[in-house]
C-alpha positions in Angstrom: 22.3 6.3 16.2 23.4 5.1 13.0 24.3 6.8 10.3 24.0 5.8 6.7 26.4 7.0 3.5 25.6 5.6 0.0 27.5 5.4 -2.7 27.9 4.5 -6.5 25.3 6.0 -8.1 25.5 8.2 -11.5 24.7 7.8 -15.5 24.4 5.0 -17.1 23.5 3.8 -20.5 19.5 1.4 -20.6 21.2 -2.7 -20.0 24.2 -1.1 -18.2 24.7 -1.9 -14.8 25.3 -0.6 -11.6 26.8 -1.7 -7.6 25.3 0.7 -4.9 26.7 0.7 -1.8 25.8 2.2 1.9 28.1 1.6 5.0 26.0 2.1 8.6 28.2 3.2 11.5 27.2 4.7 14.6 26.7 3.5 18.1 23.4 1.5 17.4 24.9 -0.1 14.2 25.2 -3.6 16.1 21.5 -3.5 16.8 20.5 -3.3 12.7 18.3 -6.1 11.7 16.7 -5.5 8.5 19.2 -3.2 5.5 17.8 -2.0 2.2 17.4 0.1 -0.7 14.2 2.1 -1.5 13.9 4.7 -4.6 11.9 7.8 -5.3 11.9 9.2 -8.8 10.8 12.6 -9.2 6.5 13.2 -8.7 6.2 9.6 -7.5 6.3 8.4 -3.9 9.5 6.4 -2.6 9.1 2.8 -3.0 10.5 -0.4 -1.9 13.4 -2.1 -3.9 14.7 -4.8 -2.1 15.6 -5.5 1.7 17.2 -7.9 3.1 17.4 -8.8 6.9 20.0 -10.4 9.8 19.6 -13.6 8.8 19.9 -13.4 4.9 16.3 -13.4 4.0 15.4 -10.8 0.8 12.4 -9.5 -0.6 12.1 -7.4 -3.7 10.1 -5.1 -5.8 8.2 -7.4 -8.9 10.2 -4.7 -11.0 13.4 -5.4 -10.6 12.9 -9.3 -9.6 16.1 -11.2 -11.7 18.0 -7.8 -12.6 19.1 -6.5 -9.5 20.8 -8.3 -6.1 20.7 -7.6 -2.1 23.3 -8.4 -0.7 25.1 -7.7 3.0 28.5 -8.1 4.5 29.3 -10.1 7.2 29.7 -8.1 9.6 25.9 -7.1 8.3 26.8 -3.4 8.8 27.3 -2.9 4.4 24.6 -3.5 2.4 24.8 -3.4 -1.7 22.8 -3.5 -4.4 23.7 -5.3 -7.6 21.5 -3.7 -10.8 22.1 -5.5 -13.9 19.9 -4.9 -17.0 19.1 -1.2 -16.1 16.0 0.4 -17.9 15.4 4.0 -17.7 12.5 3.6 -16.1 14.8 2.6 -13.5 15.9 6.4 -12.6 15.8 7.7 -9.5 17.3 8.6 -6.2 17.9 5.9 -4.3 18.0 5.7 -0.4 19.6 3.3 2.2 17.8 2.5 5.0 18.5 0.4 8.5 16.1 -0.9 11.1 17.0 -1.1 14.5 15.6 -2.9 17.2 17.0 -2.0 20.9 14.7 -1.2 23.7 12.2 0.8 21.0 12.5 0.2 17.6 14.2 2.8 14.9 14.4 3.2 11.4 17.1 5.7 9.4 18.0 6.7 5.8 20.9 7.8 3.9 20.8 10.8 2.1 20.2 9.1 -1.3 22.2 8.7 -4.1 21.1 9.2 -7.9 20.6 6.7 -10.1 20.1 8.1 -14.6 19.7 5.2 -17.1 19.4 7.3 -20.3 17.9 4.9 -23.3 
């Protein structure tokens, strides 16, 4: 099993920055492959923001390219999302996600952290 704990959300003015962190723990932590961030605004579906593989490859939603950066610590157990030039439309609950590959594939979610960008 994997537990994911997010931190770093909050209220920021448009143009500001925030850094989200997600720490993974549990018995499957060494089998984590991809880690990513998703977000869900009120009344909308949960969408991918950014993902990073165990090899360090990254992929971003078009709406955040050039503004957000995803990274991962050397142990691979903590993932970060640096968010710059924030816009009101970035307001959402941000969720951490971990993809585990053992004999079977497992997927885990964090509890979410609120990011609110005021205009």
